[in-house]
N, CA, C and O atoms as CSV, one atom per row, in Angstrom:
chain,resi,resn,atom,element,x,y,z
A,1,MET,N,N,18.228,-12.034,-33.274
A,1,MET,CA,C,17.680,-13.317,-32.876
A,1,MET,C,C,17.684,-13.460,-31.353
A,1,MET,O,O,16.732,-13.964,-30.758
A,2,LYS,N,N,18.791,-12.998,-30.732
A,2,LYS,CA,C,18.871,-13.079,-29.273
A,2,LYS,C,C,17.782,-12.237,-28.616
A,2,LYS,O,O,17.226,-12.631,-27.591
A,3,SER,N,N,17.477,-11.083,-29.202
A,3,SER,CA,C,16.450,-10.207,-28.642
A,3,SER,C,C,15.078,-10.872,-28.703
A,3,SER,O,O,14.293,-10.766,-27.761
A,4,LEU,N,N,14.791,-11.549,-29.792
A,4,LEU,CA,C,13.520,-12.238,-29.934
A,4,LEU,C,C,13.404,-13.363,-28.915
A,4,LEU,O,O,12.348,-13.547,-28.310
A,5,ALA,N,N,14.469,-14.105,-28.726
A,5,ALA,CA,C,14.454,-15.196,-27.748
A,5,ALA,C,C,14.256,-14.645,-26.339
A,5,ALA,O,O,13.512,-15.220,-25.545
A,6,LEU,N,N,14.916,-13.537,-26.029
A,6,LEU,CA,C,14.768,-12.915,-24.711
A,6,LEU,C,C,13.342,-12.405,-24.517
A,6,LEU,O,O,12.767,-12.576,-23.442
A,7,ALA,N,N,12.780,-11.794,-25.525
A,7,ALA,CA,C,11.406,-11.293,-25.432
A,7,ALA,C,C,10.420,-12.435,-25.200
A,7,ALA,O,O,9.505,-12.309,-24.387
A,8,LEU,N,N,10.601,-13.541,-25.907
A,8,LEU,CA,C,9.721,-14.697,-25.722
A,8,LEU,C,C,9.866,-15.281,-24.318
A,8,LEU,O,O,8.879,-15.681,-23.702
A,9,LEU,N,N,11.090,-15.328,-23.822
A,9,LEU,CA,C,11.321,-15.830,-22.472
A,9,LEU,C,C,10.633,-14.951,-21.440
A,9,LEU,O,O,9.984,-15.462,-20.528
A,10,LEU,N,N,10.763,-13.646,-21.571
A,10,LEU,CA,C,10.130,-12.727,-20.623
A,10,LEU,C,C,8.611,-12.835,-20.672
A,10,LEU,O,O,7.955,-12.753,-19.634
A,11,CYS,N,N,8.050,-13.016,-21.846
A,11,CYS,CA,C,6.604,-13.194,-21.967
A,11,CYS,C,C,6.156,-14.489,-21.293
A,11,CYS,O,O,5.103,-14.532,-20.657
A,12,ALA,N,N,6.940,-15.519,-21.432
A,12,ALA,CA,C,6.593,-16.807,-20.830
A,12,ALA,C,C,6.674,-16.748,-19.312
A,12,ALA,O,O,5.918,-17.438,-18.628
A,13,LEU,N,N,7.576,-15.937,-18.777
A,13,LEU,CA,C,7.738,-15.842,-17.334
A,13,LEU,C,C,6.685,-14.966,-16.674
A,13,LEU,O,O,6.404,-15.126,-15.487
A,14,ALA,N,N,6.104,-14.047,-17.424
A,14,ALA,CA,C,5.100,-13.156,-16.844
A,14,ALA,C,C,3.834,-13.952,-16.539
A,14,ALA,O,O,3.245,-14.572,-17.425
A,15,SER,N,N,3.433,-13.925,-15.285
A,15,SER,CA,C,2.225,-14.659,-14.914
A,15,SER,C,C,1.022,-13.739,-15.012
A,15,SER,O,O,1.113,-12.557,-14.682
A,16,PRO,N,N,-0.097,-14.270,-15.461
A,16,PRO,CA,C,-1.294,-13.438,-15.541
A,16,PRO,C,C,-1.789,-13.127,-14.135
A,16,PRO,O,O,-1.823,-14.007,-13.274
A,17,SER,N,N,-2.165,-11.903,-13.908
A,17,SER,CA,C,-2.650,-11.502,-12.589
A,17,SER,C,C,-4.162,-11.649,-12.538
A,17,SER,O,O,-4.881,-11.124,-13.389
A,18,GLU,N,N,-4.627,-12.360,-11.542
A,18,GLU,CA,C,-6.052,-12.516,-11.382
A,18,GLU,C,C,-6.546,-11.861,-10.101
A,18,GLU,O,O,-7.708,-12.009,-9.723
A,19,ALA,N,N,-5.653,-11.135,-9.439
A,19,ALA,CA,C,-6.092,-10.397,-8.265
A,19,ALA,C,C,-7.075,-9.346,-8.753
A,19,ALA,O,O,-6.908,-8.768,-9.826
A,20,HIS,N,N,-8.059,-9.120,-7.980
A,20,HIS,CA,C,-8.974,-8.090,-8.415
A,20,HIS,C,C,-9.331,-7.169,-7.269
A,20,HIS,O,O,-9.489,-7.579,-6.119
A,21,CYS,N,N,-9.451,-5.922,-7.633
A,21,CYS,CA,C,-9.851,-4.876,-6.713
A,21,CYS,C,C,-10.917,-4.046,-7.407
A,21,CYS,O,O,-10.992,-4.005,-8.635
A,22,PHE,N,N,-11.719,-3.401,-6.621
A,22,PHE,CA,C,-12.619,-2.418,-7.186
A,22,PHE,C,C,-12.738,-1.247,-6.233
A,22,PHE,O,O,-12.589,-1.385,-5.019
A,23,ILE,N,N,-13.005,-0.115,-6.805
A,23,ILE,CA,C,-13.071,1.142,-6.062
A,23,ILE,C,C,-14.510,1.395,-5.620
A,23,ILE,O,O,-15.458,1.192,-6.378
A,24,ASN,N,N,-14.645,1.840,-4.381
A,24,ASN,CA,C,-15.941,2.264,-3.858
A,24,ASN,C,C,-15.925,3.789,-3.787
A,24,ASN,O,O,-14.994,4.378,-3.238
A,25,ASN,N,N,-16.935,4.415,-4.332
A,25,ASN,CA,C,-17.011,5.871,-4.254
A,25,ASN,C,C,-17.494,6.271,-2.866
A,25,ASN,O,O,-18.556,5.839,-2.418
A,26,VAL,N,N,-16.706,7.098,-2.193
A,26,VAL,CA,C,-17.060,7.592,-0.864
A,26,VAL,C,C,-17.283,9.097,-0.992
A,26,VAL,O,O,-16.375,9.837,-1.372
A,27,LYS,N,N,-18.483,9.536,-0.677
A,27,LYS,CA,C,-18.805,10.958,-0.774
A,27,LYS,C,C,-18.115,11.729,0.346
A,27,LYS,O,O,-17.961,11.231,1.461
A,28,GLU,N,N,-17.708,12.943,0.028
A,28,GLU,CA,C,-17.052,13.800,1.011
A,28,GLU,C,C,-17.973,14.017,2.207
A,28,GLU,O,O,-19.165,14.278,2.047
A,29,GLY,N,N,-17.410,13.906,3.397
A,29,GLY,CA,C,-18.183,14.093,4.618
A,29,GLY,C,C,-18.814,12.826,5.158
A,29,GLY,O,O,-19.406,12.837,6.238
A,30,THR,N,N,-18.693,11.719,4.408
A,30,THR,CA,C,-19.256,10.437,4.845
A,30,THR,C,C,-18.458,9.922,6.037
A,30,THR,O,O,-17.229,9.992,6.042
A,31,THR,N,N,-19.157,9.405,7.050
A,31,THR,CA,C,-18.468,8.867,8.224
A,31,THR,C,C,-18.475,7.346,8.242
A,31,THR,O,O,-17.637,6.738,8.907
A,32,HIS,N,N,-19.407,6.715,7.522
A,32,HIS,CA,C,-19.517,5.255,7.484
A,32,HIS,C,C,-19.858,4.803,6.064
A,32,HIS,O,O,-20.401,5.567,5.266
A,33,CYS,N,N,-19.529,3.551,5.770
A,33,CYS,CA,C,-19.883,2.969,4.482
A,33,CYS,C,C,-20.439,1.565,4.721
A,33,CYS,O,O,-20.203,0.964,5.770
A,34,GLN,N,N,-21.170,1.056,3.749
A,34,GLN,CA,C,-21.785,-0.266,3.882
A,34,GLN,C,C,-21.077,-1.268,2.987
A,34,GLN,O,O,-20.844,-1.006,1.806
A,35,ASP,N,N,-20.735,-2.420,3.560
A,35,ASP,CA,C,-20.113,-3.487,2.783
A,35,ASP,C,C,-21.124,-4.043,1.787
A,35,ASP,O,O,-22.271,-4.309,2.146
A,36,TYR,N,N,-20.701,-4.219,0.534
A,36,TYR,CA,C,-21.596,-4.675,-0.521
A,36,TYR,C,C,-22.048,-6.123,-0.322
A,36,TYR,O,O,-23.143,-6.484,-0.754
A,37,ALA,N,N,-21.238,-6.948,0.316
A,37,ALA,CA,C,-21.554,-8.380,0.441
A,37,ALA,C,C,-22.366,-8.687,1.690
A,37,ALA,O,O,-23.320,-9.464,1.645
A,38,ASP,N,N,-21.987,-8.080,2.792
A,38,ASP,CA,C,-22.595,-8.430,4.075
A,38,ASP,C,C,-23.590,-7.394,4.586
A,38,ASP,O,O,-24.286,-7.628,5.574
A,39,ASN,N,N,-23.655,-6.240,3.906
A,39,ASN,CA,C,-24.517,-5.137,4.326
A,39,ASN,C,C,-24.189,-4.629,5.730
A,39,ASN,O,O,-25.054,-4.066,6.401
A,40,THR,N,N,-22.947,-4.824,6.177
A,40,THR,CA,C,-22.511,-4.314,7.469
A,40,THR,C,C,-21.955,-2.903,7.287
A,40,THR,O,O,-21.475,-2.551,6.209
A,41,TRP,N,N,-22.022,-2.111,8.331
A,41,TRP,CA,C,-21.547,-0.728,8.285
A,41,TRP,C,C,-20.178,-0.622,8.943
A,41,TRP,O,O,-19.912,-1.271,9.954
A,42,HIS,N,N,-19.308,0.207,8.356
A,42,HIS,CA,C,-17.942,0.366,8.838
A,42,HIS,C,C,-17.557,1.839,8.809
A,42,HIS,O,O,-17.970,2.583,7.920
A,43,ALA,N,N,-16.762,2.248,9.788
A,43,ALA,CA,C,-16.304,3.633,9.854
A,43,ALA,C,C,-15.276,3.906,8.755
A,43,ALA,O,O,-14.454,3.049,8.429
A,44,VAL,N,N,-15.336,5.109,8.192
A,44,VAL,CA,C,-14.328,5.520,7.220
A,44,VAL,C,C,-12.961,5.441,7.905
A,44,VAL,O,O,-12.807,5.917,9.029
A,45,GLY,N,N,-11.980,4.851,7.245
A,45,GLY,CA,C,-10.647,4.663,7.799
A,45,GLY,C,C,-10.429,3.266,8.367
A,45,GLY,O,O,-9.295,2.893,8.668
A,46,SER,N,N,-11.499,2.490,8.519
A,46,SER,CA,C,-11.356,1.126,9.032
A,46,SER,C,C,-11.150,0.155,7.876
A,46,SER,O,O,-11.340,0.505,6.711
A,47,SER,N,N,-10.760,-1.069,8.217
A,47,SER,CA,C,-10.616,-2.125,7.209
A,47,SER,C,C,-11.210,-3.405,7.775
A,47,SER,O,O,-11.261,-3.592,8.991
A,48,TRP,N,N,-11.661,-4.288,6.882
A,48,TRP,CA,C,-12.308,-5.526,7.288
A,48,TRP,C,C,-12.232,-6.546,6.169
A,48,TRP,O,O,-11.957,-6.196,5.021
A,49,ARG,N,N,-12.473,-7.794,6.494
A,49,ARG,CA,C,-12.592,-8.873,5.506
A,49,ARG,C,C,-14.052,-9.324,5.525
A,49,ARG,O,O,-14.595,-9.646,6.582
A,50,ASN,N,N,-14.679,-9.344,4.355
A,50,ASN,CA,C,-16.087,-9.732,4.309
A,50,ASN,C,C,-16.256,-11.230,4.028
A,50,ASN,O,O,-15.273,-11.960,3.899
A,51,SER,N,N,-17.490,-11.668,3.937
A,51,SER,CA,C,-17.785,-13.097,3.766
A,51,SER,C,C,-17.388,-13.629,2.393
A,51,SER,O,O,-17.390,-14.843,2.186
A,52,GLU,N,N,-17.046,-12.752,1.450
A,52,GLU,CA,C,-16.574,-13.178,0.132
A,52,GLU,C,C,-15.043,-13.157,0.050
A,52,GLU,O,O,-14.467,-13.190,-1.037
A,53,CYS,N,N,-14.397,-13.100,1.223
A,53,CYS,CA,C,-12.926,-13.108,1.322
A,53,CYS,C,C,-12.290,-11.913,0.622
A,53,CYS,O,O,-11.203,-12.019,0.054
A,54,MET,N,N,-12.974,-10.785,0.669
A,54,MET,CA,C,-12.440,-9.544,0.125
A,54,MET,C,C,-11.966,-8.682,1.288
A,54,MET,O,O,-12.680,-8.513,2.276
A,55,ASP,N,N,-10.751,-8.135,1.165
A,55,ASP,CA,C,-10.220,-7.200,2.149
A,55,ASP,C,C,-10.649,-5.804,1.717
A,55,ASP,O,O,-10.313,-5.347,0.624
A,56,CYS,N,N,-11.394,-5.135,2.589
A,56,CYS,CA,C,-12.035,-3.885,2.196
A,56,CYS,C,C,-11.692,-2.720,3.103
A,56,CYS,O,O,-11.331,-2.891,4.267
A,57,THR,N,N,-11.816,-1.545,2.540
A,57,THR,CA,C,-11.890,-0.274,3.239
A,57,THR,C,C,-13.095,0.425,2.639
A,57,THR,O,O,-13.725,-0.099,1.721
A,58,CYS,N,N,-13.415,1.583,3.143
A,58,CYS,CA,C,-14.534,2.300,2.530
A,58,CYS,C,C,-14.210,2.728,1.102
A,58,CYS,O,O,-15.125,2.998,0.324
A,59,GLY,N,N,-12.941,2.796,0.743
A,59,GLY,CA,C,-12.552,3.237,-0.592
A,59,GLY,C,C,-12.354,2.142,-1.609
A,59,GLY,O,O,-12.429,2.407,-2.809
A,60,GLN,N,N,-12.098,0.891,-1.167
A,60,GLN,CA,C,-11.882,-0.194,-2.131
A,60,GLN,C,C,-11.969,-1.547,-1.455
A,60,GLN,O,O,-11.861,-1.664,-0.235
A,61,CYS,N,N,-12.169,-2.570,-2.282
A,61,CYS,CA,C,-12.110,-3.966,-1.840
A,61,CYS,C,C,-11.200,-4.720,-2.806
A,61,CYS,O,O,-11.250,-4.504,-4.017
A,62,CYS,N,N,-10.369,-5.607,-2.260
A,62,CYS,CA,C,-9.458,-6.429,-3.067
A,62,CYS,C,C,-9.534,-7.868,-2.578
A,62,CYS,O,O,-9.824,-8.120,-1.409
A,63,SER,N,N,-9.272,-8.805,-3.476
A,63,SER,CA,C,-9.282,-10.208,-3.078
A,63,SER,C,C,-8.277,-10.417,-1.959
A,63,SER,O,O,-7.174,-9.872,-1.994
A,64,GLY,N,N,-8.660,-11.207,-0.967
A,64,GLY,CA,C,-7.834,-11.404,0.212
A,64,GLY,C,C,-7.082,-12.714,0.219
A,64,GLY,O,O,-6.736,-13.220,1.287
A,65,TYR,N,N,-6.823,-13.271,-0.943
A,65,TYR,CA,C,-6.149,-14.567,-1.014
A,65,TYR,C,C,-5.397,-14.678,-2.328
A,65,TYR,O,O,-5.634,-13.914,-3.264
A,66,THR,N,N,-4.487,-15.642,-2.383
A,66,THR,CA,C,-3.784,-15.944,-3.625
A,66,THR,C,C,-4.355,-17.235,-4.217
A,66,THR,O,O,-4.883,-18.083,-3.498
A,67,THR,N,N,-4.240,-17.362,-5.519
A,67,THR,CA,C,-4.728,-18.547,-6.219
A,67,THR,C,C,-3.540,-19.328,-6.762
A,67,THR,O,O,-2.821,-18.829,-7.627
A,68,PRO,N,N,-3.320,-20.552,-6.268
A,68,PRO,CA,C,-2.199,-21.364,-6.769
A,68,PRO,C,C,-2.346,-21.650,-8.266
A,68,PRO,O,O,-3.432,-21.991,-8.735
A,69,ARG,N,N,-1.257,-21.510,-9.006
A,69,ARG,CA,C,-1.281,-21.771,-10.446
A,69,ARG,C,C,-0.342,-22.891,-10.861
A,69,ARG,O,O,-0.635,-23.616,-11.812
A,70,VAL,N,N,0.783,-23.047,-10.167
A,70,VAL,CA,C,1.755,-24.075,-10.550
A,70,VAL,C,C,2.050,-24.935,-9.324
A,70,VAL,O,O,2.587,-24.468,-8.320
A,71,PHE,N,N,1.681,-26.200,-9.445
A,71,PHE,CA,C,1.925,-27.188,-8.384
A,71,PHE,C,C,1.995,-28.548,-9.054
A,71,PHE,O,O,1.611,-28.660,-10.218
A,72,PRO,N,N,2.467,-29.589,-8.377
A,72,PRO,CA,C,2.627,-30.900,-9.018
A,72,PRO,C,C,1.319,-31.444,-9.614
A,72,PRO,O,O,0.232,-31.164,-9.108
A,73,ASP,N,N,1.442,-32.216,-10.684
A,73,ASP,CA,C,0.278,-32.754,-11.397
A,73,ASP,C,C,-0.560,-33.714,-10.556
A,73,ASP,O,O,-1.752,-33.879,-10.814
A,74,ASN,N,N,0.041,-34.341,-9.565
A,74,ASN,CA,C,-0.711,-35.294,-8.754
A,74,ASN,C,C,-1.436,-34.609,-7.583
A,74,ASN,O,O,-1.904,-35.272,-6.658
A,75,CYS,N,N,-1.519,-33.276,-7.641
A,75,CYS,CA,C,-2.141,-32.509,-6.568
A,75,CYS,C,C,-3.356,-31.750,-7.088
A,75,CYS,O,O,-3.538,-31.572,-8.293
A,76,VAL,N,N,-4.180,-31.309,-6.143
A,76,VAL,CA,C,-5.387,-30.560,-6.470
A,76,VAL,C,C,-5.462,-29.345,-5.551
A,76,VAL,O,O,-5.041,-29.398,-4.395
A,77,SER,N,N,-6.008,-28.246,-6.081
A,77,SER,CA,C,-6.165,-27.009,-5.325
A,77,SER,C,C,-7.626,-26.887,-4.895
A,77,SER,O,O,-8.527,-26.952,-5.732
A,78,VAL,N,N,-7.864,-26.710,-3.596
A,78,VAL,CA,C,-9.226,-26.633,-3.057
A,78,VAL,C,C,-9.347,-25.357,-2.231
A,78,VAL,O,O,-8.500,-25.088,-1.379
A,79,PHE,N,N,-10.395,-24.567,-2.477
A,79,PHE,CA,C,-10.588,-23.326,-1.733
A,79,PHE,C,C,-11.310,-23.597,-0.426
A,79,PHE,O,O,-12.332,-24.282,-0.405
A,80,ASP,N,N,-10.776,-23.057,0.672
A,80,ASP,CA,C,-11.386,-23.150,1.997
A,80,ASP,C,C,-12.002,-21.783,2.308
A,80,ASP,O,O,-11.278,-20.857,2.675
A,81,PRO,N,N,-13.334,-21.640,2.168
A,81,PRO,CA,C,-13.954,-20.329,2.354
A,81,PRO,C,C,-13.913,-19.821,3.792
A,81,PRO,O,O,-13.985,-18.612,4.012
A,82,GLN,N,N,-13.802,-20.705,4.767
A,82,GLN,CA,C,-13.707,-20.243,6.151
A,82,GLN,C,C,-12.343,-19.601,6.421
A,82,GLN,O,O,-12.263,-18.600,7.134
A,83,ALA,N,N,-11.279,-20.164,5.863
A,83,ALA,CA,C,-9.934,-19.623,6.056
A,83,ALA,C,C,-9.557,-18.607,4.973
A,83,ALA,O,O,-8.526,-17.942,5.080
A,84,CYS,N,N,-10.381,-18.486,3.938
A,84,CYS,CA,C,-10.103,-17.596,2.799
A,84,CYS,C,C,-8.741,-17.916,2.178
A,84,CYS,O,O,-7.926,-17.023,1.949
A,85,GLN,N,N,-8.512,-19.193,1.912
A,85,GLN,CA,C,-7.256,-19.599,1.278
A,85,GLN,C,C,-7.440,-20.913,0.514
A,85,GLN,O,O,-8.342,-21.703,0.791
A,86,TYR,N,N,-6.555,-21.108,-0.450
A,86,TYR,CA,C,-6.513,-22.369,-1.169
A,86,TYR,C,C,-5.574,-23.323,-0.435
A,86,TYR,O,O,-4.539,-22.913,0.090
A,87,VAL,N,N,-5.946,-24.584,-0.408
A,87,VAL,CA,C,-5.098,-25.638,0.125
A,87,VAL,C,C,-4.780,-26.568,-1.045
A,87,VAL,O,O,-5.690,-27.015,-1.744
A,88,VAL,N,N,-3.517,-26.858,-1.259
A,88,VAL,CA,C,-3.101,-27.753,-2.338
A,88,VAL,C,C,-2.626,-29.047,-1.692
A,88,VAL,O,O,-1.680,-29.065,-0.904
A,89,HIS,N,N,-3.314,-30.132,-2.051
A,89,HIS,CA,C,-2.969,-31.430,-1.465
A,89,HIS,C,C,-2.961,-32.511,-2.528
A,89,HIS,O,O,-3.456,-32.309,-3.637
A,90,VAL,N,N,-2.397,-33.658,-2.187
A,90,VAL,CA,C,-2.355,-34.801,-3.094
A,90,VAL,C,C,-3.784,-35.239,-3.385
A,90,VAL,O,O,-4.611,-35.327,-2.477
A,91,LYS,N,N,-4.071,-35.515,-4.661
A,91,LYS,CA,C,-5.415,-35.981,-5.038
A,91,LYS,C,C,-5.763,-37.232,-4.247
A,91,LYS,O,O,-5.004,-38.201,-4.240
A,92,GLY,N,N,-6.910,-37.211,-3.582
A,92,GLY,CA,C,-7.359,-38.358,-2.816
A,92,GLY,C,C,-6.782,-38.441,-1.415
A,92,GLY,O,O,-7.147,-39.337,-0.654
A,93,ASP,N,N,-5.878,-37.518,-1.053
A,93,ASP,CA,C,-5.282,-37.539,0.284
A,93,ASP,C,C,-5.140,-36.107,0.810
A,93,ASP,O,O,-4.068,-35.514,0.696
A,94,PRO,N,N,-6.214,-35.545,1.386
A,94,PRO,CA,C,-6.166,-34.155,1.852
A,94,PRO,C,C,-5.211,-33.914,3.027
A,94,PRO,O,O,-4.986,-32.767,3.413
A,95,THR,N,N,-4.655,-34.975,3.591
A,95,THR,CA,C,-3.718,-34.793,4.704
A,95,THR,C,C,-2.289,-34.553,4.230
A,95,THR,O,O,-1.440,-34.139,5.020
A,96,THR,N,N,-2.011,-34.809,2.950
A,96,THR,CA,C,-0.659,-34.609,2.409
A,96,THR,C,C,-0.644,-33.354,1.544
A,96,THR,O,O,-1.184,-33.346,0.438
A,97,LEU,N,N,-0.023,-32.299,2.054
A,97,LEU,CA,C,0.041,-31.032,1.333
A,97,LEU,C,C,1.109,-31.073,0.254
A,97,LEU,O,O,2.092,-31.806,0.360
A,98,CYS,N,N,0.905,-30.281,-0.781
A,98,CYS,CA,C,1.827,-30.202,-1.912
A,98,CYS,C,C,2.491,-28.826,-1.946
A,98,CYS,O,O,1.935,-27.853,-1.435
A,99,PRO,N,N,3.665,-28.747,-2.542
A,99,PRO,CA,C,4.314,-27.432,-2.695
A,99,PRO,C,C,3.606,-26.615,-3.774
A,99,PRO,O,O,3.077,-27.161,-4.742
A,100,ILE,N,N,3.607,-25.316,-3.588
A,100,ILE,CA,C,3.065,-24.375,-4.580
A,100,ILE,C,C,4.244,-23.620,-5.159
A,100,ILE,O,O,5.000,-22.982,-4.426
A,101,PHE,N,N,4.405,-23.690,-6.473
A,101,PHE,CA,C,5.550,-23.053,-7.118
A,101,PHE,C,C,5.226,-21.654,-7.635
A,101,PHE,O,O,6.130,-20.834,-7.796
A,102,ALA,N,N,3.956,-21.371,-7.897
A,102,ALA,CA,C,3.552,-20.033,-8.354
A,102,ALA,C,C,2.080,-19.831,-8.022
A,102,ALA,O,O,1.276,-20.762,-8.080
A,103,ALA,N,N,1.749,-18.591,-7.673
A,103,ALA,CA,C,0.370,-18.227,-7.362
A,103,ALA,C,C,0.147,-16.798,-7.813
A,103,ALA,O,O,1.105,-16.044,-7.985
A,104,VAL,N,N,-1.111,-16.415,-8.007
A,104,VAL,CA,C,-1.447,-15.042,-8.401
A,104,VAL,C,C,-2.449,-14.490,-7.408
A,104,VAL,O,O,-3.172,-15.228,-6.738
A,105,GLY,N,N,-2.468,-13.180,-7.334
A,105,GLY,CA,C,-3.431,-12.513,-6.475
A,105,GLY,C,C,-2.779,-11.774,-5.337
A,105,GLY,O,O,-1.558,-11.721,-5.189
A,106,LYS,N,N,-3.636,-11.221,-4.561
A,106,LYS,CA,C,-3.287,-10.450,-3.373
A,106,LYS,C,C,-2.124,-9.599,-3.635
A,106,LYS,O,O,-1.679,-8.872,-2.748
């Protein structure tokens, strides 16, 4: 019985991961690659953040932000695309920030 309770507790504590990455195929001998979102060219070995808030290299792109999942009920999570981050604030009062207790990603 104790094992079942422990297993259920561990399952409840595991947060679902919503970070996402994808692999870009880079052909051998390639010196530059093109960003899929911005169509900009980058040297192999470099890294950049594109307009979709993805942190990229020529070999992969991954989300460049975390997504808040647990915060007080009187708060709302709003994505700021210029800063590539979520801001959690009191509903109706964007000047009062709220604590974030759990987030996924990055």
